[in-house]
C-alpha positions in Angstrom: -0.1 0.0 0.0 1.1 3.5 -0.8 1.0 6.0 2.0 -2.0 8.2 1.9 -1.5 11.6 0.7 -2.6 14.5 3.0 -5.1 17.1 2.1 -3.7 19.9 0.2 -4.2 23.4 1.6 -7.1 25.3 -0.2 -5.7 28.2 -2.1 -8.5 30.6 -3.4 -8.3 31.7 -7.0 -8.6 35.3 -5.9 -7.7 36.9 -2.6 -10.7 37.9 -0.5 -9.9 41.6 -0.5 -9.9 41.6 -4.3 -13.3 39.9 -4.4 -14.7 42.4 -2.1 -13.3 45.3 -4.1 -14.8 43.8 -7.3 -18.2 43.4 -5.7 -18.2 46.9 -4.2 -17.1 48.5 -7.5 -19.8 46.6 -9.4 -22.5 47.7 -6.9 -21.3 51.3 -7.1 -21.5 51.2 -11.0 -25.1 49.7 -10.9 -26.2 52.2 -8.3 -24.6 55.2 -10.1 -26.2 54.2 -13.3 -29.7 54.0 -11.6 -29.0 57.4 -10.0 -28.1 59.0 -13.3 -31.1 57.4 -15.0 -33.4 58.8 -12.3 -31.7 62.3 -12.4 -32.0 62.7 -16.1 -35.5 61.2 -16.7 -37.5 63.5 -19.0 -40.7 65.1 -17.9 -44.1 65.2 -19.6 -43.9 67.4 -22.7 -45.6 70.8 -22.0 -45.8 70.4 -18.3 -43.1 72.3 -16.4 -41.7 70.9 -13.2 -41.7 67.3 -14.0 -38.9 64.8 -14.7 -35.6 64.2 -13.0 -33.5 66.6 -10.8 -31.4 67.6 -13.8 -34.5 68.6 -15.7 -36.3 70.3 -12.8 -33.4 71.9 -10.9 -30.4 72.4 -13.1 -28.7 74.9 -10.8 -29.0 72.7 -7.8 -27.6 69.7 -9.8 -24.7 71.8 -10.9 -24.0 72.8 -7.3 -24.2 69.2 -6.1 -21.9 67.9 -9.0 -19.3 70.7 -8.3 -19.3 69.8 -4.6 -19.0 66.0 -5.3 -16.1 66.8 -7.7 -14.4 69.1 -5.1 -14.8 66.4 -2.3 -13.4 63.7 -4.7 -10.5 65.9 -5.7 -9.7 66.8 -2.1 -9.9 63.1 -1.1 -7.5 62.1 -3.9 -5.1 64.9 -2.9 -5.1 63.8 0.8 -4.6 60.2 0.0 -1.7 60.7 -2.4 0.4 63.0 -0.2 3.7 61.5 0.9 3.5 62.8 4.4 0.5 62.4 6.7 -1.4 65.6 7.5 -1.3 67.0 11.0 -4.7 65.7 11.9 -4.1 62.3 10.3 -5.7 61.0 7.0 -9.2 60.5 8.5 -9.2 63.8 10.4 -8.1 65.7 7.3 -10.7 64.0 5.2 -13.4 64.8 7.8 -12.5 68.5 8.2 -11.9 69.1 4.6 -15.2 67.5 3.6 -17.0 69.6 6.2 -15.5 72.7 4.9 -16.4 72.0 1.3 -20.0 71.2 2.3 -20.2 74.5 4.2 -18.8 76.3 1.2 -21.4 74.6 -1.1 -24.2 75.8 1.3 -22.9 79.3 1.3 -22.7 79.2 -2.5 -26.2 78.0 -2.7 -27.4 80.8 -0.4 -25.7 83.6 -2.5 -26.2 82.2 -5.9 -27.5 84.9 -8.2 -31.1 84.4 -8.9 -31.4 81.6 -6.4 -30.3 78.0 -6.7 -33.7 76.4 -6.6 -36.3 77.1 -9.2 -39.8 77.3 -8.0 -42.3 76.1 -10.5 -45.7 77.4 -10.6 -48.5 75.1 -9.3 -50.3 73.1 -12.0 -53.9 73.9 -12.2 -56.0 71.0 -11.0 -57.7 69.2 -13.7 -61.3 70.3 -14.2 -63.6 67.4 -14.3 -66.7 68.2 -16.3 -69.8 67.9 -14.1 -72.3 65.5 -15.8 -75.8 65.8 -14.6 -77.8 62.6 -15.0 -80.5 63.2 -17.5 -83.8 61.6 -16.8 -84.6 58.9 -19.2 -88.0 59.3 -20.7 -90.2 56.5 -19.6 -91.3 54.4 -22.5 -94.5 52.8 -21.8 -95.5 49.8 -24.0 -99.0 50.2 -25.3 -100.8 47.3 -26.5 -102.9 47.9 -29.6 -106.4 46.5 -29.3 -107.7 44.9 -32.5 -110.4 47.5 -33.0 -111.2 49.0 -36.2 -110.6 52.7 -36.6 -112.5 55.0 -38.9 -110.8 55.6 -42.2 -109.8 59.2 -41.5 -108.2 58.7 -38.1 -104.6 57.7 -37.5 -103.9 55.2 -34.7 -100.6 55.7 -32.7 -99.3 52.3 -34.1 -99.7 53.2 -37.8 -97.4 55.4 -39.8 -98.7 58.8 -40.9 -100.4 58.9 -44.2 -98.8 60.6 -47.2 -101.3 63.5 -46.9 -100.0 64.7 -43.6 -98.7 68.2 -43.9 -95.0 68.6 -43.2 -92.9 71.8 -42.8 -90.6 72.8 -45.5 -87.0 73.3 -44.9 -85.9 77.0 -45.4 
């Protein structure tokens, strides 16, 4: 008999950190795509104030995109520095992000013409009031088999050709 071979140690195809990074980036791409679709959805034609945030509030969207770009740039700057900042990396990111958010709020307050567009209220749809009309009662008359005189017209017989009619003008 040959000696039994011991179990080999399991070696994953990819490191766990790499798998988590791939899953996180994939989820971020899907959520970012859904967010962009929601932001740029068109409104109903001819009706102001409908649709996504990019359609309804372009100034606010511009301010939010500029703020996000500034925070991303600041984060990249802090993470790429050779020397640690005095507050540490996390402290510098927290303080810098807070400063950028406050600056964005101040920019929104002092934006010329206002940052938020107030759309006029849409008029409520007027539903035509329909009054029920009374249905004329149709009574069924039974004709009795009596003989009428030759000059009279019974209600069940059509008018004779000698009945006078009005002429169209």
